[in-house]
C-alpha positions in Angstrom: -9.8 35.9 -72.3 -7.3 38.1 -70.1 -6.6 38.1 -66.6 -8.5 41.2 -65.8 -11.2 39.9 -67.9 -11.8 36.9 -65.9 -11.2 39.0 -62.6 -14.1 41.4 -63.2 -16.3 38.3 -64.0 -19.4 39.2 -62.0 -20.7 35.3 -61.8 -23.7 37.3 -59.3 -24.7 38.9 -62.4 -25.1 36.0 -64.7 -27.2 34.2 -61.9 -29.0 37.2 -61.4 -28.8 37.3 -58.0 -27.2 39.7 -55.2 -23.7 39.0 -53.2 -25.3 38.7 -50.1 -27.9 35.9 -51.5 -28.3 32.3 -49.7 -27.3 29.4 -50.7 -30.7 27.9 -51.7 -31.7 31.4 -53.5 -28.3 30.4 -55.8 -29.5 27.1 -56.2 -33.0 27.9 -57.3 -31.7 30.9 -59.7 -29.4 28.4 -61.5 -32.1 25.8 -62.0 -34.4 28.4 -63.5 -32.2 29.5 -66.4 -30.5 25.6 -66.6 -34.1 24.9 -67.7 -34.9 28.0 -69.9 -31.3 27.1 -71.6 -30.4 23.7 -71.7 -28.9 22.6 -75.1 -31.1 19.5 -74.8 -34.5 22.0 -74.9 -33.3 24.1 -77.3 -31.3 22.3 -79.9 -29.2 24.4 -82.5 -30.0 27.6 -80.1 -26.4 29.1 -79.8 -27.3 31.9 -78.2 -29.3 29.6 -75.3 -26.3 27.1 -75.6 -23.7 29.6 -75.0 -26.2 31.5 -71.8 -26.2 27.8 -70.4 -22.6 27.6 -70.6 -22.1 31.2 -68.9 -24.8 29.7 -65.7 -23.1 26.7 -65.5 -19.7 28.4 -64.7 -21.0 30.3 -62.6 -22.6 28.1 -60.5 -19.9 25.6 -60.4 -18.1 28.5 -58.5 -21.3 30.2 -56.3 -22.9 27.0 -55.9 -20.1 25.6 -53.8 -19.7 27.3 -50.0 -15.7 26.6 -50.2 -14.8 27.9 -53.6 -17.6 31.0 -53.2 -15.8 32.2 -50.4 -11.9 31.8 -52.1 -13.8 33.7 -55.3 -14.5 37.1 -53.3 -12.0 36.6 -51.5 -10.1 37.3 -54.8 -12.6 39.7 -56.5 -11.9 42.0 -53.0 -8.0 41.9 -54.3 -8.5 42.8 -57.5 -11.1 45.5 -56.3 -8.8 46.6 -53.9 -6.2 47.5 -56.6 -4.4 43.8 -56.3 -3.8 43.8 -59.6 -3.1 45.5 -62.9 -0.9 48.3 -64.0 1.1 50.7 -61.3 3.6 53.1 -61.3 6.2 51.2 -59.2 10.2 51.5 -59.1 10.9 48.8 -62.6 11.8 51.3 -65.7 12.8 54.7 -64.4 10.3 56.8 -64.3 7.5 54.1 -66.2 5.7 52.0 -65.3 5.5 48.3 -64.0 3.1 45.9 -65.2 2.2 43.9 -61.9 2.4 40.4 -62.0 0.4 37.7 -60.6 2.9 35.4 -60.6 5.8 37.7 -59.3 3.3 37.9 -56.0 2.1 34.7 -55.7 5.9 32.9 -56.7 5.6 31.8 -60.2 1.6 30.7 -60.7 2.0 32.3 -64.4 4.7 29.2 -65.2 3.2 26.8 -62.0 6.6 26.7 -60.9 8.7 29.0 -58.9 11.1 30.0 -55.4 7.4 29.3 -53.6 6.0 26.6 -54.6 2.2 26.0 -56.7 1.8 29.9 -56.3 -1.5 31.4 -57.6 -2.6 28.4 -59.3 -2.4 26.3 -56.0 -4.3 29.0 -54.1 -7.5 29.2 -57.0 -6.8 26.7 -59.0 -8.8 23.7 -56.8 -11.5 25.6 -57.2 -12.3 26.0 -61.2 -10.8 22.5 -61.9 -7.2 22.4 -61.3 -4.1 25.2 -62.2 -2.4 25.7 -65.4 -0.4 21.8 -64.9 -3.3 20.1 -64.1 -4.4 17.8 -67.1 -5.8 15.2 -64.5 -9.5 14.0 -66.1 -12.1 11.9 -63.8 -15.1 10.5 -66.0 -18.0 10.9 -64.3 -19.9 8.0 -63.5 -23.5 9.9 -61.9 -26.2 10.6 -64.4 -27.8 13.3 -65.0 -31.4 14.1 -62.7 -34.6 14.5 -64.4 -36.5 17.6 -64.7 -39.0 18.7 -62.4 -42.5 19.1 -63.8 -45.4 20.9 -62.9 -49.4 20.4 -63.3 -52.7 21.2 -61.7 -55.4 19.4 -59.4 -58.5 20.2 -58.8 -60.0 19.0 -55.3 -63.3 19.9 -53.1 -62.9 21.8 -50.2 -63.6 19.1 -47.7 -60.7 17.0 -49.0 -58.6 20.1 -49.0 -59.4 20.0 -44.6 -58.8 16.3 -44.5 -56.3 15.4 -47.2 -56.9 13.0 -50.0 -55.3 10.4 -53.1 -55.4 12.1 -56.4 -55.2 10.5 -59.5 -53.1 12.5 -61.7 -52.4 12.0 -65.7 -48.6 13.5 -65.8 -46.7 14.0 -69.5 -43.2 14.4 -69.3 -39.3 13.4 -70.5 -38.4 9.7 -70.6 -35.8 8.0 -72.2 -36.5 7.1 -75.3 -38.2 3.6 -76.1 -36.9 3.2 -79.3 -33.1 3.6 -78.1 -33.8 3.6 -74.5 -31.9 6.6 -73.8 -28.7 5.6 -75.4 -29.6 7.9 -78.2 -28.6 5.6 -80.7 -29.4 3.8 -83.7 -30.5 0.4 -82.9 -27.4 -2.0 -83.1 -25.0 1.0 -82.4 -23.9 2.4 -79.1 -22.5 6.2 -78.0 -18.9 6.6 -77.7 -17.2 8.5 -75.0 -17.2 11.7 -75.4 -12.7 12.6 -76.9 -12.6 15.9 -76.1 -14.2 16.0 -72.1 -13.0 11.9 -71.8 -16.9 11.6 -70.5 -17.3 14.1 -67.7 -19.4 16.8 -69.8 -17.3 19.7 -68.9 -14.0 20.7 -69.9 -11.1 22.7 -68.6 -10.9 26.2 -70.6 -8.2 28.7 -70.0 -8.4 31.9 -68.8 -5.4 33.5 -68.7 -2.4 33.0 -66.7 -3.0 30.1 -63.9 -6.6 30.6 -64.0 -9.3 27.4 -65.7 -12.5 27.3 -65.6 -15.0 24.4 -65.9 -17.6 24.6 -69.0 -19.5 22.6 -70.5 -18.4 20.7 -73.4 -18.9 21.8 -77.0 -18.9 18.6 -78.5 -21.0 16.9 -76.4 -22.8 19.4 -74.9 -22.8 18.1 -71.0 -24.0 14.5 -71.8 -20.4 12.8 -71.7 -21.3 10.7 -75.0 -21.4 11.4 -78.6 -23.3 9.8 -80.6 -22.2 9.0 -84.1 -25.6 7.1 -85.9 -28.4 9.2 -83.9 -31.8 7.5 -83.0 -33.9 8.4 -85.8 -37.0 8.5 -83.2 -35.1 10.9 -80.8 -33.0 12.1 -83.1 -29.8 11.0 -80.6 -31.2 13.0 -77.7 -32.4 9.9 -76.0 -35.6 11.6 -74.8 -39.2 11.2 -75.0 -42.4 11.7 -74.1 -43.7 9.5 -71.4 -47.7 9.4 -70.4 -48.1 8.1 -67.3 -50.8 8.2 -64.9 -49.6 8.8 -60.9 -51.4 8.5 -57.3 -50.4 11.2 -55.4 -51.5 12.4 -52.0 -52.8 16.1 -51.0 -52.0 16.9 -47.5 -54.8 17.6 -45.1 -55.0 21.2 -44.8 -53.7 22.5 -48.1 -54.6 26.0 -49.2 -56.6 26.9 -52.7 -54.0 28.1 -54.8 -50.6 26.0 -52.6 -47.5 24.5 -54.6 -47.1 20.7 -53.3 -43.8 19.2 -53.8 -43.4 15.3 -54.6 -40.0 14.0 -54.9 -38.9 11.4 -57.2 -42.5 11.8 -59.2 -40.9 14.2 -62.0 -39.4 13.1 -65.0 -37.4 10.0 -65.5 -33.1 11.0 -64.6 -30.8 9.8 -67.4 -28.1 7.4 -67.6 -29.0 6.2 -64.1 -29.3 9.7 -62.5 -32.4 9.9 -60.2 -35.8 11.0 -61.6 -37.2 15.0 -60.7 -39.9 16.3 -58.6 -43.3 17.0 -59.3 -44.8 19.9 -58.3 -48.6 20.2 -57.7 -50.7 23.5 -57.8 -53.7 22.3 -55.8 -57.2 24.2 -56.9 -59.9 24.1 -54.2 -63.7 24.5 -54.8 -66.0 26.5 -52.5 -68.4 25.2 -50.3 -72.1 26.2 -49.9 -71.9 27.0 -46.2 -67.8 26.9 -45.1 -65.3 29.1 -45.8 -61.8 29.6 -44.7 -59.4 32.3 -43.1 -56.0 30.8 -42.8 -56.2 27.9 -40.9 -60.0 28.6 -39.5 -63.0 28.0 -41.0 -65.6 30.0 -41.2 -69.8 30.5 -41.5 -72.0 32.7 -41.5 -75.3 31.6 -39.6 -78.9 33.4 -39.6 -79.9 34.4 -36.2 -83.8 35.8 -35.4 -84.0 39.3 -34.3 -86.0 37.5 -30.9 -82.6 36.0 -30.4 -80.2 38.5 -31.0 -82.1 40.9 -28.5 -83.1 38.5 -25.6 -80.0 35.2 -26.4 -80.6 31.8 -27.3 -78.1 28.9 -28.0 -78.2 27.9 -31.4 -76.9 25.1 -32.6 -74.3 25.1 -35.6 -72.7 22.8 -38.3 -69.4 21.6 -38.5 -67.6 20.7 -41.6 -65.9 17.2 -40.2 -68.2 16.4 -37.1 -71.3 16.6 -35.4 -73.0 20.0 -34.5 -72.4 22.3 -31.6 -74.3 24.6 -29.7 -73.2 28.6 -29.8 -74.1 30.4 -26.6 -75.8 34.3 -28.4 -75.8 36.6 -25.5 -78.8 38.8 -25.3 -78.6 42.0 -27.4 -76.2 40.2 -29.8 -75.4 43.0 -33.1 -75.5 41.8 -36.8 -72.0 40.6 -37.7 -70.7 39.2 -34.4 -68.5 36.5 -34.5 -67.8 34.0 -31.6 -65.3 31.3 -31.6 -65.4 27.7 -31.3 -62.1 26.3 -30.7 -60.3 22.9 -32.6 -63.0 23.0 -35.5 -60.9 24.4 -38.3 -58.2 23.0 -40.4 -55.1 20.7 -39.2 -51.9 22.7 -39.2 -48.8 21.5 -40.0 -48.1 20.9 -35.9 -51.2 18.4 -35.5 -53.6 21.1 -33.9 -56.6 22.2 -35.8 -57.7 25.9 -36.3 -61.1 27.1 -34.9 -64.8 27.8 -36.6 -65.3 31.4 -37.1 -69.3 31.5 -36.1 -70.9 35.1 -37.8 -73.9 36.3 -37.0 -76.7 37.2 -39.5 -79.5 38.8 -37.9 -82.7 38.2 -40.3 -85.4 40.7 -40.9 -88.5 38.7 -41.9 -90.3 39.9 -45.1 -93.8 39.6 -43.9 -95.5 39.4 -40.6 -98.5 37.6 -39.1 -100.9 39.5 -37.4 -99.8 38.6 -34.2 -96.1 39.2 -34.8 -97.0 42.7 -36.8 -98.7 43.7 -32.6 -96.0 42.3 -31.1 -93.2 44.4 -33.0 -95.7 47.8 -32.6 -96.1 47.1 -28.9 -92.2 46.7 -28.8 -91.7 50.5 -30.6 -94.5 51.6 -28.3 -92.4 50.6 -25.3 -88.8 51.6 -27.0 -90.3 55.1 -27.9 -88.0 58.1 -27.3 -84.4 56.2 -28.1 -83.7 58.1 -31.3 -80.9 55.5 -32.6 -79.4 58.1 -35.3 -79.5 61.3 -32.9 -75.7 60.9 -33.1 -75.5 61.6 -36.8 -77.0 65.3 -35.9 -74.9 66.3 -33.2 -72.6 69.1 -33.3 -69.8 66.7 -34.9 -72.0 64.9 -37.0 -73.7 65.2 -40.3 -74.2 69.6 -41.8 
């Protein structure tokens, strides 16, 4: 790869993010692509392996704030014409090749009057300059993968919180080889190509080197000569376990809860991944939910709506409350009862919204019929539909 090839490589495009993406967005994109193309999950897939290398290479730069800043500055330099052939005063009437080593003091060789040159300027961000041969063996294990499951809980449990039992199937160290990947009686050895780092420095021309996943060990840092027959050298198996997970009070239907450290086990002493629980909430026969507010529809008689009344209304987690219905209350009107809704993150509670549902009796007793007829006679002359036929109404 030439200097020009490397300089025009768009790491933002590799991760599928914009140039002004936040660190969290970059990390999220990297984790998604790395999981989808990891050699352990797609053994033998060369396309996925190459894609994984590209993604790791891009995140190595964009995932570090200082490296990203230098990378952006360098790309701006190249984009602005600070690199490549240009017409100058070299050979008469000809074209002079612009050498970055000349610009930065002999960076192409790692020496010169100016000292370290371009390798010193950018070498630190890509694993060292051309003259850097120092490697450090990685002692940190690989973090376990995140896993996702679902949990179905009742409406009341969602409001007040509940602890549920979850059966999980996830990756774990192979029980036969205890995660080494080697057959019983043998041990893996440190990868001679990357010296156990899992990454290797690849020259991309001139003074630049880039870190890439070691092809010999696929990033594990160890090489297995005699693979375990159970896991075929991967060191990974399946774990079936039951855990207790706390669903917080106030959770909503479809909400995704993160439980740290309850995902798949790490590798070589690495930390476990996280567990994500998607919560499904079953409906309640009386109550509904609108954000942090609970809702309930309460039947009200015609006489109560017309004359006014004090009615008792049930609450989800407490005693009934009395709601005052003013005279002349229309059907569908809602009343708010403060603090009787679902819990919020700040410790406060939402409200209970009580909606009036005026009931019309299907049958009337003789006395009730006489009373309604008397009301009709008393209200004669008031045409409720007169406005429908005004000049601006229906024609």
